[in-house]
C-alpha positions as CSV (number, residue, x, y, z in Angstrom):
1,M,11.6,11.1,-13.6
2,V,8.9,13.1,-15.3
3,I,8.0,12.1,-18.9
4,A,7.2,14.8,-21.5
5,G,3.5,14.9,-22.1
6,D,2.8,13.9,-18.5
7,T,4.7,16.9,-17.2
8,P,2.7,19.0,-14.7
9,T,2.7,22.7,-15.1
10,V,3.8,25.2,-12.5
11,G,1.1,27.7,-11.4
12,F,0.3,30.1,-8.6
13,Q,-0.8,27.2,-6.3
14,G,1.8,24.6,-7.1
15,F,3.2,21.9,-9.4
16,G,0.9,18.9,-10.1
17,A,-0.2,17.5,-6.8
18,A,2.4,19.6,-4.9
19,R,0.5,22.6,-3.4
20,I,1.9,25.7,-1.8
21,G,1.4,25.5,1.9
22,M,1.7,21.7,2.2
23,S,3.8,20.4,5.1
24,R,7.0,18.5,4.2
25,Q,5.2,15.2,4.9
26,E,2.3,16.2,2.7
27,L,4.7,17.2,-0.1
28,A,6.5,13.9,0.0
29,A,3.2,12.0,-0.2
30,A,1.9,14.2,-3.0
31,L,5.1,13.5,-5.0
32,G,5.1,9.9,-4.0
33,D,8.8,10.1,-3.3
34,K,11.4,10.8,-0.6
35,L,12.5,14.4,-0.4
36,V,16.3,15.0,-0.5
37,D,17.6,18.0,1.5
38,E,20.1,20.3,-0.2
39,V,23.1,21.3,1.8
40,P,22.1,24.2,4.0
41,G,23.5,27.5,2.8
42,D,23.2,30.0,5.6
43,P,23.5,28.7,9.2
44,D,21.6,31.9,10.3
45,N,18.7,31.0,8.1
46,Q,17.8,27.5,9.2
47,H,14.0,28.1,9.0
48,C,14.3,27.9,5.2
49,G,15.8,25.3,2.8
50,F,15.4,23.5,-0.4
51,V,14.5,19.9,-1.2
52,T,14.4,17.9,-4.4
53,S,12.6,14.7,-5.5
54,A,13.7,12.3,-8.2
55,K,10.1,11.8,-9.2
56,A,9.5,15.5,-9.7
57,G,12.4,15.6,-12.2
58,E,15.7,17.4,-12.6
59,G,15.3,21.1,-12.7
60,I,12.6,21.4,-10.0
61,R,13.5,22.5,-6.5
62,F,11.1,23.0,-3.6
63,M,11.6,25.8,-1.0
64,L,10.4,24.9,2.4
65,I,9.9,27.6,5.0
66,E,9.2,26.4,8.5
67,E,8.8,22.9,6.9
68,H,6.0,24.0,4.6
69,L,6.2,24.4,0.8
70,A,6.6,28.1,0.0
71,R,8.1,28.1,-3.5
72,I,8.8,25.9,-6.5
73,N,11.9,26.8,-8.5
74,V,12.2,25.8,-12.2
75,S,15.6,25.6,-14.0
76,S,14.8,23.2,-16.8
77,P,13.1,24.0,-20.1
78,V,11.1,20.7,-19.8
79,F,8.7,22.4,-17.4
80,Q,6.4,25.3,-18.2
81,A,4.1,27.7,-16.4
82,A,0.4,27.1,-16.6
83,S,0.3,30.0,-19.1
84,G,2.7,28.1,-21.4
85,A,5.7,30.4,-20.6
86,H,8.9,28.4,-20.1
87,I,12.7,28.8,-20.0
88,G,13.6,30.3,-23.4
89,S,10.4,32.2,-23.8
90,T,10.8,35.9,-24.7
91,E,9.8,38.7,-22.4
92,E,7.2,39.6,-25.0
93,E,5.7,36.1,-24.9
94,V,5.4,36.3,-21.1
95,L,3.8,39.8,-21.3
96,A,1.3,38.5,-23.8
97,A,0.5,35.3,-21.7
98,Y,-0.3,37.5,-18.7
99,T,-1.7,40.6,-20.5
100,G,-1.9,43.6,-18.2
101,Q,-0.8,41.6,-15.1
102,V,3.0,41.7,-15.2
103,D,5.1,43.9,-13.0
104,V,8.5,44.5,-14.7
105,A,11.5,45.4,-12.6
106,P,15.2,45.5,-13.3
107,H,17.1,42.3,-12.3
108,A,19.2,42.9,-9.2
109,Y,22.4,41.5,-10.8
110,N,22.2,41.7,-14.5
111,A,20.1,44.8,-15.3
112,P,19.7,46.4,-17.9
113,E,20.1,43.1,-19.8
114,G,17.8,41.2,-17.4
115,N,14.4,41.8,-15.7
116,Y,12.1,40.3,-13.2
117,L,8.6,39.7,-14.6
118,T,6.2,39.1,-11.7
119,V,2.6,38.1,-11.8
120,H,0.4,37.8,-8.7
121,S,-2.6,35.6,-8.2
122,P,-6.0,37.5,-8.2
123,D,-6.0,37.4,-4.4
124,G,-2.4,38.6,-4.2
125,R,-1.3,35.8,-1.9
126,D,0.7,33.9,-4.4
127,G,2.6,34.6,-7.6
128,I,5.1,33.6,-10.3
129,R,8.3,35.4,-11.2
130,F,10.2,35.0,-14.4
131,E,13.9,36.0,-14.5
132,T,15.2,37.1,-17.9
133,D,18.5,37.8,-19.5
134,Q,18.9,39.3,-23.0
135,G,15.1,39.2,-23.3
136,R,14.6,35.5,-22.6
137,V,13.4,33.6,-19.5
138,V,16.4,31.9,-17.8
139,K,14.5,30.6,-14.8
140,F,11.2,31.0,-13.0
141,Y,9.5,30.2,-9.7
142,A,6.1,30.2,-8.2
143,G,4.9,30.4,-4.6
144,T,3.8,32.8,-1.9
145,A,4.0,36.5,-2.7
146,E,6.8,36.8,-0.1
147,A,8.8,33.8,-1.2
148,I,9.0,34.8,-4.9
149,Q,10.6,38.1,-3.8
150,Y,13.7,36.3,-2.4
151,I,16.5,36.7,-4.9
152,E,19.2,34.7,-3.2
153,G,17.5,31.4,-2.3
154,C,16.0,31.9,1.1
155,L,17.0,35.6,1.4
């Protein structure tokens, strides 16, 4: 379990020693823990799935595409982005943390109350997306530019 103060941040490239692009085996070694597979959701989409790690902490899920880390999902306010944004941050705080870098789009399911706030890495290969509701971040995820666009898990 992650202890506050020692909690790694989530950034464009990863979460602590967990780096986007790592193989499943490299991810397990970086976390120093066994990865637990979540129940597969879509039998037609077996190339993609989620794993968790007790050592990473509750509220962190890792998306593997073709057995490589593609995205890190955050659903706990214990964790924060490298910018300091976290679950509970306001849209204004996220916009200020990434001044001039945020693409704002209406949320697919709860617009106009919710938005996607997306920031891409300078090279455009990776990014971080914050989902908001009623002006506050409710979850966020970081990973490849493609993977952060998926709005229903691996789709």
